[in-house]
C-alpha positions as a Markdown table, in Angstrom:
| # | Residue | x | y | z |
|---|---|---|---|---|
| 1 | Met | 105.1 | 77.3 | 85.9 |
| 2 | Leu | 103.5 | 80.4 | 83.8 |
| 3 | Arg | 102.4 | 80.1 | 80.2 |
| 4 | Thr | 100.6 | 82.7 | 78.2 |
| 5 | His | 98.9 | 81.9 | 74.4 |
| 6 | Ala | 98.0 | 84.3 | 71.8 |
| 7 | Leu | 97.5 | 87.0 | 74.7 |
| 8 | Ala | 96.3 | 90.3 | 73.9 |
| 9 | Phe | 95.5 | 93.8 | 75.1 |
| 10 | Gln | 93.9 | 97.1 | 74.1 |
| 11 | Tyr | 93.5 | 99.9 | 75.9 |
| 12 | Asn | 90.7 | 102.4 | 75.4 |
| 13 | Asn | 91.1 | 103.4 | 71.7 |
| 14 | Gly | 94.3 | 102.5 | 71.6 |
| 15 | Pro | 96.3 | 100.0 | 69.5 |
| 16 | Ser | 95.8 | 96.2 | 70.4 |
| 17 | Ile | 98.8 | 95.1 | 71.7 |
| 18 | Gln | 100.0 | 91.5 | 70.7 |
| 19 | Phe | 102.4 | 89.6 | 73.5 |
| 20 | Pro | 104.6 | 87.0 | 72.6 |
| 21 | Asp | 104.1 | 83.4 | 74.0 |
| 22 | Ile | 105.6 | 82.7 | 77.4 |
| 23 | Leu | 106.5 | 79.5 | 79.1 |
| 24 | Cys | 108.6 | 79.8 | 82.3 |
| 25 | Gln | 108.8 | 76.4 | 84.5 |
| 26 | Lys | 108.9 | 76.2 | 88.2 |
| 27 | Gly | 111.9 | 77.2 | 89.3 |
| 28 | Glu | 113.0 | 79.2 | 86.1 |
| 29 | Ser | 114.1 | 83.0 | 86.6 |
| 30 | Trp | 113.2 | 84.9 | 82.9 |
| 31 | Leu | 114.2 | 88.7 | 82.4 |
| 32 | Val | 111.7 | 90.8 | 80.2 |
| 33 | Leu | 113.6 | 93.2 | 78.5 |
| 34 | Gly | 112.5 | 96.7 | 76.7 |
| 35 | Gln | 112.1 | 100.3 | 76.4 |
| 36 | Ser | 109.4 | 102.3 | 78.1 |
| 37 | Gly | 106.4 | 102.2 | 76.4 |
| 38 | Ser | 106.9 | 98.8 | 74.7 |
| 39 | Gly | 104.0 | 97.1 | 76.8 |
| 40 | Lys | 106.2 | 95.4 | 79.8 |
| 41 | Thr | 104.5 | 96.6 | 82.5 |
| 42 | Thr | 100.9 | 95.7 | 80.8 |
| 43 | Leu | 102.1 | 92.7 | 80.4 |
| 44 | Leu | 103.0 | 92.1 | 84.0 |
| 45 | His | 99.6 | 93.3 | 85.1 |
| 46 | Leu | 98.2 | 90.8 | 82.7 |
| 47 | Leu | 100.1 | 88.0 | 84.4 |
| 48 | Gly | 99.7 | 89.1 | 87.7 |
| 49 | Gly | 95.6 | 89.4 | 87.2 |
| 50 | Leu | 95.1 | 93.4 | 87.2 |
| 51 | Leu | 94.1 | 93.4 | 83.8 |
| 52 | Ser | 91.9 | 91.1 | 81.9 |
| 53 | Pro | 92.8 | 90.5 | 78.3 |
| 54 | Asn | 90.9 | 90.8 | 75.0 |
| 55 | Ser | 92.1 | 87.7 | 74.1 |
| 56 | Gly | 94.6 | 84.7 | 74.9 |
| 57 | Thr | 95.2 | 82.6 | 78.2 |
| 58 | Ile | 97.3 | 83.1 | 81.2 |
| 59 | Glu | 97.9 | 79.6 | 83.2 |
| 60 | Val | 99.4 | 80.1 | 86.2 |
| 61 | Gly | 100.0 | 76.8 | 87.7 |
| 62 | Gly | 97.4 | 75.1 | 85.8 |
| 63 | Thr | 94.7 | 77.5 | 86.5 |
| 64 | Asp | 93.7 | 80.1 | 83.8 |
| 65 | Ile | 93.3 | 83.4 | 86.1 |
| 66 | Ala | 91.0 | 84.8 | 83.1 |
| 67 | Gln | 88.6 | 82.4 | 84.4 |
| 68 | Leu | 88.3 | 83.2 | 88.0 |
| 69 | Ser | 85.8 | 85.8 | 89.6 |
| 70 | Pro | 86.9 | 89.2 | 90.9 |
| 71 | Ser | 86.8 | 87.0 | 94.6 |
| 72 | Gln | 88.5 | 83.9 | 93.5 |
| 73 | Leu | 91.0 | 86.0 | 91.6 |
| 74 | Asp | 92.2 | 88.6 | 94.6 |
| 75 | Gln | 92.2 | 84.7 | 96.9 |
| 76 | Phe | 94.5 | 83.2 | 94.2 |
| 77 | Arg | 96.8 | 86.0 | 93.5 |
| 78 | Gly | 97.4 | 86.6 | 97.2 |
| 79 | Lys | 98.4 | 82.7 | 97.9 |
| 80 | His | 100.4 | 81.9 | 94.6 |
| 81 | Ile | 101.6 | 85.5 | 93.0 |
| 82 | Gly | 103.8 | 88.0 | 94.8 |
| 83 | Ile | 104.0 | 91.5 | 92.8 |
| 84 | Ile | 106.8 | 94.2 | 92.5 |
| 85 | Phe | 104.9 | 97.2 | 91.7 |
| 86 | Gln | 107.4 | 100.0 | 89.7 |
| 87 | Gln | 105.7 | 102.3 | 92.2 |
| 88 | Ala | 105.4 | 100.9 | 95.3 |
| 89 | His | 101.9 | 101.2 | 97.0 |
| 90 | Phe | 101.8 | 100.9 | 101.0 |
| 91 | Leu | 99.3 | 101.8 | 103.9 |
| 92 | Arg | 100.8 | 105.3 | 104.9 |
| 93 | Ala | 99.2 | 104.9 | 108.3 |
| 94 | Leu | 101.0 | 101.6 | 109.3 |
| 95 | Thr | 105.1 | 101.1 | 109.7 |
| 96 | Val | 107.5 | 98.7 | 107.3 |
| 97 | Gly | 106.9 | 95.6 | 109.8 |
| 98 | Glu | 102.7 | 96.5 | 109.8 |
| 99 | Asn | 102.6 | 96.8 | 106.2 |
| 100 | Leu | 104.5 | 93.1 | 106.0 |
| 101 | Lys | 102.3 | 91.7 | 108.7 |
| 102 | Ile | 99.1 | 93.1 | 106.6 |
| 103 | Ala | 100.3 | 91.1 | 103.5 |
| 104 | Gln | 100.6 | 87.7 | 105.2 |
| 105 | Glu | 97.3 | 88.3 | 106.9 |
| 106 | Leu | 95.5 | 88.8 | 103.5 |
| 107 | Ala | 96.6 | 85.6 | 102.4 |
| 108 | Gly | 95.3 | 84.0 | 105.2 |
| 109 | Leu | 98.6 | 83.0 | 106.7 |
| 110 | Pro | 100.1 | 83.0 | 110.2 |
| 111 | Ile | 102.4 | 86.1 | 111.3 |
| 112 | Asp | 105.7 | 85.3 | 111.4 |
| 113 | Met | 107.8 | 88.8 | 112.5 |
| 114 | Asp | 110.9 | 86.2 | 112.3 |
| 115 | Arg | 110.4 | 86.0 | 108.2 |
| 116 | Ile | 109.9 | 89.6 | 108.4 |
| 117 | Arg | 112.9 | 90.5 | 109.7 |
| 118 | His | 115.2 | 88.3 | 107.9 |
| 119 | Phe | 114.0 | 89.9 | 104.5 |
| 120 | Leu | 114.4 | 93.1 | 106.0 |
| 121 | Asp | 117.7 | 92.5 | 107.3 |
| 122 | Arg | 119.0 | 91.0 | 103.5 |
| 123 | Leu | 117.5 | 94.0 | 101.7 |
| 124 | Asn | 119.8 | 96.4 | 104.3 |
| 125 | Ile | 116.7 | 98.0 | 106.1 |
| 126 | Gly | 116.2 | 95.9 | 108.9 |
| 127 | Asp | 116.3 | 99.3 | 110.7 |
| 128 | Lys | 113.8 | 100.2 | 109.2 |
| 129 | Ile | 111.0 | 98.0 | 110.4 |
| 130 | Asn | 109.5 | 100.6 | 112.9 |
| 131 | Lys | 109.3 | 103.6 | 110.3 |
| 132 | Lys | 106.6 | 104.8 | 108.5 |
| 133 | Thr | 106.9 | 104.1 | 104.9 |
| 134 | Asp | 106.5 | 107.9 | 104.0 |
| 135 | Glu | 109.8 | 108.3 | 105.9 |
| 136 | Leu | 111.7 | 106.1 | 103.3 |
| 137 | Ser | 113.6 | 107.0 | 100.2 |
| 138 | Val | 112.7 | 105.6 | 96.9 |
| 139 | Gly | 115.1 | 103.0 | 97.1 |
| 140 | Glu | 114.4 | 102.1 | 100.6 |
| 141 | Lys | 110.6 | 101.9 | 99.9 |
| 142 | Gln | 111.3 | 99.4 | 96.6 |
| 143 | Arg | 113.2 | 97.2 | 98.6 |
| 144 | Val | 110.3 | 97.0 | 101.4 |
| 145 | Ala | 108.4 | 96.2 | 98.4 |
| 146 | Ile | 110.4 | 93.3 | 97.2 |
| 147 | Ala | 110.1 | 92.0 | 101.0 |
| 148 | Arg | 106.3 | 92.4 | 100.7 |
| 149 | Ala | 106.3 | 90.1 | 97.5 |
| 150 | Leu | 108.4 | 87.5 | 98.6 |
| 151 | Ile | 107.0 | 86.9 | 102.5 |
| 152 | Asn | 104.3 | 84.8 | 101.6 |
| 153 | Gln | 106.5 | 82.4 | 99.2 |
| 154 | Pro | 104.3 | 82.9 | 96.5 |
| 155 | Asp | 104.6 | 80.3 | 93.4 |
| 156 | Ile | 105.3 | 83.4 | 90.8 |
| 157 | Ile | 106.9 | 86.3 | 91.3 |
| 158 | Leu | 106.5 | 89.3 | 88.9 |
| 159 | Ala | 108.7 | 92.3 | 89.5 |
| 160 | Asp | 108.3 | 95.7 | 87.6 |
| 161 | Glu | 111.4 | 97.7 | 88.0 |
| 162 | Pro | 112.5 | 96.5 | 90.8 |
| 163 | Thr | 115.9 | 97.7 | 90.6 |
| 164 | Ser | 115.6 | 100.8 | 88.8 |
| 165 | Ala | 116.0 | 103.4 | 92.0 |
| 166 | Leu | 118.7 | 101.2 | 93.4 |
| 167 | Asp | 122.8 | 101.4 | 93.4 |
| 168 | Asp | 124.7 | 98.8 | 91.7 |
| 169 | Lys | 125.3 | 96.9 | 95.3 |
| 170 | Asn | 121.9 | 97.0 | 96.4 |
| 171 | Arg | 120.7 | 96.0 | 93.0 |
| 172 | Asp | 123.0 | 92.9 | 92.9 |
| 173 | Glu | 121.8 | 92.0 | 96.3 |
| 174 | Ala | 118.2 | 92.6 | 95.4 |
| 175 | Ile | 118.2 | 90.4 | 92.3 |
| 176 | His | 120.2 | 87.8 | 94.5 |
| 177 | Leu | 117.8 | 87.5 | 97.0 |
| 178 | Leu | 114.6 | 87.5 | 94.1 |
| 179 | Glu | 116.5 | 84.5 | 92.8 |
| 180 | Glu | 117.8 | 83.0 | 96.2 |
| 181 | Gln | 114.0 | 82.8 | 97.1 |
| 182 | Ala | 112.4 | 81.6 | 93.8 |
| 183 | Ala | 115.0 | 78.7 | 94.1 |
| 184 | Ala | 114.0 | 78.2 | 97.7 |
| 185 | Val | 110.6 | 77.2 | 97.1 |
| 186 | Asn | 110.8 | 76.2 | 93.3 |
| 187 | Ala | 109.0 | 79.5 | 92.4 |
| 188 | Thr | 108.9 | 81.2 | 88.7 |
| 189 | Leu | 110.5 | 84.5 | 88.6 |
| 190 | Leu | 109.9 | 87.2 | 86.0 |
| 191 | Val | 111.7 | 90.3 | 86.1 |
| 192 | Val | 110.3 | 93.3 | 83.6 |
| 193 | Thr | 112.7 | 96.2 | 83.3 |
| 194 | His | 114.7 | 98.3 | 80.7 |
| 195 | Asp | 117.6 | 98.3 | 83.1 |
| 196 | Gly | 120.2 | 97.0 | 80.8 |
| 197 | Arg | 122.5 | 96.3 | 83.8 |
| 198 | Leu | 120.1 | 93.3 | 84.3 |
| 199 | Lys | 120.9 | 91.6 | 80.9 |
| 200 | Asp | 123.6 | 89.4 | 81.8 |
| 201 | Lys | 122.2 | 88.5 | 85.1 |
| 202 | Phe | 119.4 | 86.1 | 83.3 |
| 203 | Ser | 120.1 | 83.1 | 80.8 |
| 204 | His | 116.4 | 83.3 | 80.1 |
| 205 | Gln | 115.1 | 86.4 | 78.1 |
| 206 | Ile | 112.2 | 88.1 | 76.4 |
| 207 | Leu | 113.1 | 91.0 | 74.6 |
| 208 | Met | 109.7 | 93.4 | 73.6 |
| 209 | Gly | 109.6 | 96.1 | 71.2 |
């Protein structure tokens, strides 16, 4: 479950951004749709604990993440929150498979290469498992980022523009995989995007700006 109340954030010398209250139950899939500059990415970073709100509360599974210490938040995020960033960040010296193994290790979970291969195959990049991430296209990197976010079966999946670099076929496969895996573990999925192609794929929606 993901819940926010009276959430607000302000960058240095910028206007205060007020966000609508959110209540996403376990197993639900939500779309946050809005144009660039509407605060979508800021909202996702707040929900993932990467930014601290100026006011308001953010509850993930009943835990107010704003009350956690930095070390507690890091551990909580690794176990309970999967994040797909708009710009994928990887350890460049490692292969695709090794980057996914690191995600399992940081969450204190055992290495599961079968699970890693399964997700990469589902995203049509199984043949890239031993490639360095610098050797991938933008769309391939985006699909690796999706696999990394799902690998630990998080309670909350936050996706920032997960389909913006994908063609229609891979877009549909990526969204289907996100929804399928969220349903499999009764996780909450929240997709933040300006990609209007996704509007008809989600019954729960939040429109911003």
